[in-house]
ROKOLTOR-225337 format. One record per residue (C-alpha): z, y, x; residue in one letter; residue number from 1. Coordinates in pm, 1 decimal. Layout:
% ROKOLTOR-225337
         w         v         u  resn  resi
         Z         Y         X     a   NUM
...
This chain:
% ROKOLTOR-225337
         w         v         u  resn  resi
   -4480.1     887.8    1376.4     m     1
   -4819.9    1043.7    1476.6     s     2
   -4970.7    1075.0    1774.5     f     3
   -5328.8    1144.6    1864.6     s     4
   -5447.0    1188.4    2226.1     p     5
   -5774.9    1338.5    2108.0     r     6
   -5980.3    1294.0    2446.4     r     7
   -5903.3    1087.0    2725.8     e     8
   -5625.9    1169.9    2963.6     p     9
   -5720.4    1275.8    3304.4     r    10
   -5703.4    1018.8    3557.2     s    11
   -5598.4    1012.6    3925.9     g    12
   -5750.7    1131.1    4228.9     a    13
   -6063.0     933.4    4303.2     r    14
   -6265.6     929.3    4625.3     k    15
   -6342.3    1280.9    4725.1     g    16
   -6152.8    1441.5    4456.1     a    17
   -5875.7    1703.9    4495.2     v    18
   -5546.9    1489.0    4529.4     p    19
   -5297.2    1533.2    4284.8     s    20
   -4936.1    1494.2    4233.2     i    21
   -4982.1    1143.6    4131.2     r    22
   -5174.0    1033.1    4431.7     d    23
   -4859.6    1215.1    4678.1     v    24
   -4636.8    1009.8    4470.9     a    25
   -4808.0     671.3    4542.9     a    26
   -4858.9     774.1    4905.7     a    27
   -4462.4     832.0    4963.5     a    28
   -4341.8     531.6    4743.9     g    29
   -4201.1     767.5    4488.6     v    30
   -4222.0     858.8    4091.1     s    31
   -4417.8    1188.3    4024.9     y    32
   -4101.8    1347.5    3885.8     q    33
   -3953.3    1327.9    4235.2     t    34
   -4258.7    1490.2    4363.0     v    35
   -4172.4    1752.7    4100.0     s    36
   -3841.3    1770.0    4233.9     r    37
   -3927.6    1832.7    4549.5     v    38
   -4189.6    2101.9    4485.2     l    39
   -3891.6    2280.6    4253.1     n    40
   -3678.3    2207.2    4547.6     d    41
   -3404.6    2064.1    4315.0     s    42
   -3113.9    1920.4    4518.8     p    43
   -3085.7    1612.5    4356.4     r    44
   -3328.7    1463.0    4615.5     v    45
   -3233.6    1261.0    4957.1     r    46
   -3314.0    1389.9    5288.6     p    47
   -3485.4    1129.6    5358.3     d    48
   -3677.7    1101.2    5004.6     t    49
   -3751.1    1491.4    5061.1     r    50
   -3883.2    1424.1    5407.0     a    51
   -4106.2    1124.2    5294.1     a    52
   -4294.4    1376.9    4995.4     v    53
   -4333.8    1669.1    5248.4     l    54
   -4483.3    1427.7    5492.6     a    55
   -4735.4    1262.5    5189.9     a    56
   -4847.8    1586.4    5115.6     i    57
   -4922.8    1715.4    5470.3     e    58
   -5107.7    1423.8    5508.0     t    59
   -5297.3    1407.0    5180.8     l    60
   -5358.6    1827.7    5194.5     g    61
   -5210.4    1864.7    4839.8     f    62
   -5207.1    2200.3    4750.7     r    63
   -5000.0    2297.7    4420.5     p    64
   -5198.7    2471.9    4189.1     n    65
   -5191.8    2585.8    3823.2     r    66
   -4982.3    2256.7    3742.3     a    67
   -4741.8    2301.8    4007.1     a    68
   -4651.1    2648.1    3940.5     r    69
   -4596.9    2482.4    3600.7     a    70
   -4378.2    2256.8    3747.7     l    71
   -4119.8    2528.9    3844.5     g    72
   -4228.5    2673.6    4136.9     l    73
   -4162.7    3054.9    4224.5     g    74
   -4072.5    3251.6    3944.7     r    75
   -4290.5    3088.8    3675.4     a    76
   -4138.5    2891.1    3421.5     p    77
   -4195.8    2550.9    3379.6     g    78
   -4316.5    2558.1    3055.8     i    79
   -4406.8    2831.7    2791.9     t    80
   -4339.6    2752.3    2445.1     v    81
   -4553.0    2931.3    2165.7     v    82
   -4374.4    2959.5    1812.4     t    83
   -4398.1    3144.5    1511.8     a    84
   -3991.4    3082.1    1449.5     n    85
   -3722.9    3029.8    1660.3     t    86
   -3437.7    3039.8    1361.2     m    87
   -3568.1    2794.3    1128.8     l    88
   -3419.3    2437.8    1170.1     y    89
   -3733.5    2266.8    1227.9     g    90
   -3881.9    2473.8    1494.1     y    91
   -3532.1    2515.7    1671.8     a    92
   -3483.0    2161.2    1652.2     s    93
   -3811.7    2134.8    1852.3     t    94
   -3710.3    2423.2    2060.3     l    95
   -3449.2    2197.2    2152.4     q    96
   -3565.4    1901.2    2236.7     g    97
   -3799.0    2081.7    2467.5     i    98
   -3560.8    2247.5    2658.7     e    99
   -3318.7    1952.1    2700.3     e   100
   -3637.9    1745.6    2880.1     a   101
   -3690.0    2056.1    3086.9     a   102
   -3351.5    2106.7    3189.7     r   103
   -3295.0    1736.2    3285.3     t   104
   -3615.6    1772.4    3533.7     e   105
   -3481.8    2112.5    3685.9     g   106
   -3753.9    2309.5    3462.3     l   107
   -3754.4    2637.6    3301.7     a   108
   -3895.9    2689.3    2979.3     v   109
   -4019.6    3044.3    2859.1     g   110
   -4084.4    3144.6    2470.4     v   111
   -4338.9    3330.5    2332.6     r   112
   -4308.7    3412.2    1960.1     v   113
   -4647.1    3491.1    1773.4     v   114
   -4595.0    3686.6    1499.0     e   115
   -4896.0    3607.6    1250.4     s   116
   -5227.6    3459.5    1256.7     d   117
   -5374.4    3828.0    1246.3     s   118
   -5664.9    3842.2    1509.7     l   119
   -5491.6    4099.3    1713.2     a   120
   -5157.5    3897.5    1740.8     e   121
   -5340.8    3590.3    1793.6     v   122
   -5513.6    3743.3    2110.0     k   123
   -5246.5    3910.6    2267.4     q   124
   -5084.7    3569.4    2276.1     t   125
   -5343.7    3400.7    2427.5     v   126
   -5395.3    3656.8    2673.1     d   127
   -5063.5    3609.9    2784.6     y   128
   -5038.3    3220.9    2757.6     v   129
   -5349.3    3232.2    2963.0     s   130
   -5227.4    3368.7    3303.0     d   131
   -5145.1    3079.8    3523.8     p   132
   -4764.5    3235.2    3562.9     s   133
   -4703.1    3107.1    3187.3     a   134
   -4693.4    2777.6    3315.2     g   135
   -4763.5    2421.1    3071.9     g   136
   -4807.0    2553.8    2700.3     l   137
   -4660.6    2370.8    2405.1     i   138
   -4801.1    2516.1    2095.8     i   139
   -4548.6    2461.6    1815.7     i   140
   -4839.2    2445.3    1530.7     a   141
   -4609.5    2401.5    1221.3     f   142
   -4775.0    2711.5    1063.6     d   143
   -5130.0    2919.5    1042.7     p   144
   -4983.4    3163.2    1349.5     a   145
   -4920.7    2816.5    1605.0     g   146
   -5256.8    2687.0    1466.0     t   147
   -5475.7    2972.2    1501.3     a   148
   -5295.8    3045.5    1873.8     v   149
   -5396.5    2651.8    1944.8     l   150
   -5757.4    2684.1    1828.5     g   151
   -5823.3    3025.0    2035.1     a   152
   -5700.7    2916.7    2394.3     l   153
   -5976.0    2853.3    2612.7     p   154
   -6099.2    2461.0    2669.5     p   155
   -5941.8    2483.4    3056.2     d   156
   -5594.4    2594.4    2968.6     i   157
   -5429.9    2269.0    2923.6     p   158
   -5176.1    2264.4    2620.2     a   159
   -5002.8    1991.9    2413.2     i   160
   -4954.5    2063.5    2019.2     a   161
   -4684.7    1968.4    1784.4     a   162
   -4846.6    1981.2    1465.4     t   163
   -4854.7    1821.3    1125.2     e   164
   -5005.7    1524.4    1064.9     p   165
   -5310.7    1622.3     905.1     v   166
   -5376.0    1930.5    1163.1     a   167
   -5736.7    1965.3    1270.1     p   168
   -5891.7    1841.4    1530.6     d   169
   -5883.1    2091.5    1845.3     t   170
   -5975.0    1824.2    2143.4     g   171
   -5606.0    1868.1    2233.1     r   172
   -5340.9    1615.6    2289.7     v   173
   -5151.3    1661.9    1937.6     a   174
   -4803.4    1466.4    1882.6     i   175
   -4692.2    1514.6    1469.6     a   176
   -4371.6    1334.7    1275.6     l   177
   -4538.8    1136.8    1001.1     d   178
   -4427.2    1413.0     704.8     e   179
   -4676.8    1264.5     502.9     r   180
   -4542.3     919.7     418.0     r   181
   -4197.1    1065.2     417.0     a   182
   -4263.9    1259.2     144.7     a   183
   -4419.5    1000.7     -19.8     a   184
   -4129.6     790.4      16.1     d   185
   -3890.0    1094.1    -113.7     a   186
   -4146.0    1069.7    -398.6     t   187
   -4196.9     712.1    -495.1     e   188
   -3748.6     695.1    -458.1     h   189
   -3756.9     977.2    -767.4     l   190
   -4008.8     765.7    -932.3     l   191
   -3832.2     452.2    -915.7     a   192
   -3537.6     621.2   -1058.2     l   193
   -3727.0     640.8   -1430.3     g   194
   -3860.3    1013.4   -1323.1     h   195
   -4196.5    1047.3   -1503.2     r   196
   -4314.4    1273.6   -1249.7     t   197
   -4183.8    1470.5    -963.3     v   198
   -4227.2    1895.3    -905.6     h   199
   -4270.7    2006.2    -598.9     h   200
   -4148.9    2341.5    -395.5     v   201
   -4345.2    2404.4     -99.1     a   202
   -4230.9    2568.8     190.4     i   203
   -4459.3    2877.9     283.8     p   204
   -4640.5    2682.8     556.0     s   205
   -4750.3    2409.5     337.1     e   206
   -5120.6    2399.6     168.4     g   207
   -5255.1    2117.1       6.6     r   208
   -5365.7    1928.4     332.8     s   209
   -4976.7    1938.8     473.8     s   210
   -4825.8    1647.1     551.2     g   211
   -4518.4    1753.6     297.5     r   212
   -4757.3    1853.6       8.7     q   213
   -4998.2    1554.0      80.6     a   214
   -4757.4    1262.7      51.3     g   215
   -4612.5    1405.1    -258.1     w   216
   -4935.6    1369.3    -430.0     c   217
   -5027.4    1079.6    -253.9     d   218
   -4726.5     933.9    -453.9     a   219
   -4784.4    1075.2    -776.0     l   220
   -5132.4     963.7    -784.0     s   221
   -5093.1     597.7    -720.5     r   222
   -4785.1     586.1    -967.4     a   223
   -5045.7     723.1   -1239.9     g   224
   -4804.7    1021.7   -1271.7     a   225
   -4881.1    1420.4   -1392.3     e   226
   -4909.9    1634.6   -1071.1     i   227
   -4747.1    1950.7   -1177.9     p   228
   -4870.2    2272.9   -1026.5     e   229
   -4686.6    2372.2    -676.1     v   230
   -4403.0    2642.5    -681.4     i   231
   -4438.6    2828.3    -361.0     g   232
   -4125.7    3007.3    -195.9     s   233
   -4042.4    3173.7      71.0     g   234
   -3809.3    3071.1     361.0     w   235
   -3529.4    3246.9     238.4     d   236
   -3296.4    3102.3      12.9     i   237
   -3321.6    3368.5    -269.4     r   238
   -3702.4    3314.5    -238.9     a   239
   -3570.8    2954.2    -336.3     a   240
   -3340.3    3047.6    -609.9     y   241
   -3632.5    3233.9    -775.5     l   242
   -3870.5    2950.8    -779.8     a   243
   -3561.5    2765.5    -885.3     g   244
   -3559.1    2954.7   -1186.1     q   245
   -3902.9    2912.4   -1277.9     r   246
   -3779.9    2519.3   -1299.0     l   247
   -3454.0    2579.0   -1433.6     a   248
   -3576.9    2684.2   -1807.3     g   249
   -3831.8    2376.5   -1844.4     d   250
   -3675.4    2097.1   -2027.3     p   251
   -3942.4    1869.0   -1926.8     d   252
   -3837.5    1934.6   -1546.0     v   253
   -3619.7    1621.5   -1438.1     t   254
   -3660.9    1592.2   -1040.8     a   255
   -3757.5    1788.8    -781.7     v   256
   -3879.6    1758.3    -386.2     l   257
   -3823.8    2099.6    -188.7     c   258
   -4028.2    2163.4     109.6     g   259
   -3707.0    2186.0     337.1     n   260
   -3331.9    2192.7     272.1     d   261
   -3261.7    2533.1     262.8     d   262
   -3527.5    2578.5     -50.3     i   263
   -3310.5    2277.8    -221.7     a   264
   -2983.4    2495.3    -179.7     q   265
   -3158.7    2792.4    -349.0     g   266
   -3318.6    2552.4    -635.5     v   267
   -2987.0    2388.0    -680.9     r   268
   -2796.2    2717.2    -738.1     r   269
   -3045.2    2844.6    -962.5     a   270
   -2994.0    2495.0   -1190.0     l   271
   -2643.5    2532.1   -1161.8     y   272
   -2639.8    2914.0   -1312.2     d   273
   -2915.7    2759.7   -1561.2     a   274
   -2589.0    2515.2   -1696.7     g   275
   -2820.0    2251.1   -1571.9     r   276
   -2627.5    1958.1   -1411.4     d   277
   -2728.5    1809.9   -1077.8     v   278
   -2778.8    1531.5   -1097.6     p   279
   -2722.1    1448.6   -1472.4     g   280
   -2999.8    1668.3   -1556.0     d   281
   -3198.7    1723.5   -1259.6     v   282
   -3226.2    1532.2    -940.4     s   283
   -3303.1    1704.4    -568.8     i   284
   -3448.1    1593.3    -305.3     v   285
   -3454.9    1789.0      22.3     g   286
   -3659.3    1779.2     387.5     f   287
   -3516.0    1789.5     738.0     d   288
   -3120.3    1659.1     645.8     d   289
   -3012.1    2019.2     828.9     i   290
   -2612.4    1996.4     952.0     p   291
   -2402.2    2003.3     616.6     g   292
   -2621.9    1889.1     366.9     s   293
   -2398.8    1540.2     364.8     a   294
   -2109.6    1773.4     267.9     f   295
   -2261.6    1991.0     -25.6     w   296
   -2147.2    1907.1    -376.5     i   297
   -2319.0    1692.7    -451.2     p   298
   -2440.1    1547.0    -140.3     a   299
   -2829.8    1637.7     -94.6     l   300
   -3033.7    1315.6     -65.7     t   301
   -3309.8    1436.4     167.2     t   302
   -3576.3    1316.5     451.5     v   303
   -3415.7    1312.4     831.8     r   304
   -3657.0    1456.0    1078.0     m   305
   -3630.3    1367.1    1456.6     d   306
   -3738.3    1722.9    1566.5     f   307
   -3542.6    1690.0    1871.0     v   308
   -3716.9    1398.2    1979.3     g   309
   -4064.1    1556.3    1905.6     l   310
   -3970.3    1819.1    2116.8     g   311
   -3903.1    1576.1    2359.5     r   312
   -4211.8    1394.3    2335.6     a   313
   -4436.6    1713.1    2377.6     c   314
   -4254.2    1810.2    2735.2     f   315
   -4336.2    1492.9    2868.6     l   316
   -4685.5    1512.9    2739.2     a   317
   -4714.9    1846.4    2868.4     a   318
   -4607.3    1731.6    3203.2     v   319
   -4848.0    1456.4    3168.1     a   320
   -5147.7    1685.5    3119.0     e   321
   -5046.5    1887.6    3425.4     l   322
   -5018.6    1618.6    3634.5     t   323
   -5311.7    1430.3    3559.5     g   324
   -5072.4    1137.4    3474.5     q   325
   -5178.7     891.5    3166.1     p   326
   -5027.6    1018.9    2833.5     q   327
   -4708.3     842.2    2774.0     p   328
   -4629.2     698.8    2410.9     e   329
   -4434.7     884.2    2219.5     p   330
   -4085.2     779.1    2163.0     e   331
   -3992.4     915.9    1860.0     l   332
   -3771.7     774.7    1519.8     t   333
   -3999.6     789.0    1245.7     p   334
   -3865.1    1002.5     913.2     p   335
   -3653.7     855.7     718.1     r   336
   -3486.9     912.6     355.2     l   337
   -3143.9     978.1     329.1     i   338
   -3023.4     874.4     -23.8     v   339
   -2689.2    1051.4    -157.0     r   340
   -2563.8    1234.9    -457.5     e   341
   -2799.8    1449.7    -573.7     s   342
   -3062.5    1219.3    -706.3     t   343
   -2988.1     975.7    -994.6     a   344
   -3180.3     826.6   -1315.5     p   345
   -3277.5    1067.1   -1575.9     p   346
   -3056.5    1089.7   -1893.5     r   347
   -3356.8     999.2   -2110.9     h   348
   -3371.8     647.6   -1888.0     a   349
């Protein structure tokens, strides 16, 4: 995993400073989560605890601001998530983690879809989420659209980013899964089986600096292996099938790392239709470990990604950002290669 709080988190209130939710919690002898529940009128607080928190609020002169509104006051959602996609596995699972963590705290989650990285679309999205009623912000910046919104946000708007591990420095707290190391592990697995090189079919959001592509290049470079041309694919399986056809006719292709498991499914079908056996003629590795990949024929070797954990970590970081708490250390399960039936030594070995 990768965690980069790229600036110092705001500390609690100092003498003469505006009191924060942390100061209220300290005065009442409770956690800041309990204070947020009181502010949110949650039924999960005992009457005596609620009274103590309200008394501390009155004594300190604490006034709910944007942070308090973001924690569920009035009609404002607790957290607004900006994402370019709500259907693909990585995006949807990250959203799931955010929603589960927010629901535990009695907070609501809103979603704003940014459809492209065009100037007009990015401006419209930034204008929408800059309104205080949008609450705290989490930007899923796995792609150019999310990254563009993140870069265009005014500096006074608190936001957390779920990013690629090699994303540009925006001065904001960014949390990422270590896709680069995971892609290198997958590539090294194929090389260790005896494959001379590994071809790569990339998802649309990949560039040379993306974690998956960079890790693939890292492993091939360290091994002194040829680095083939990257084959691009769309998100849909038909596009992956067409990409697979480009590889199926080349007898020198014996191993393929796919940008995700859906891409692997399309490539697998193209190889099948071309009469090439998996893994006898060509080994395939996917990415993400989507539900069902263990039940394909052959069962897919893939990289398991903790997107739900990433979402939970982003939510906790967003709450800390809004309330002036120190940033928590993300608790993420590192990506892990799951070896199944779709990889084997090449026939020539």
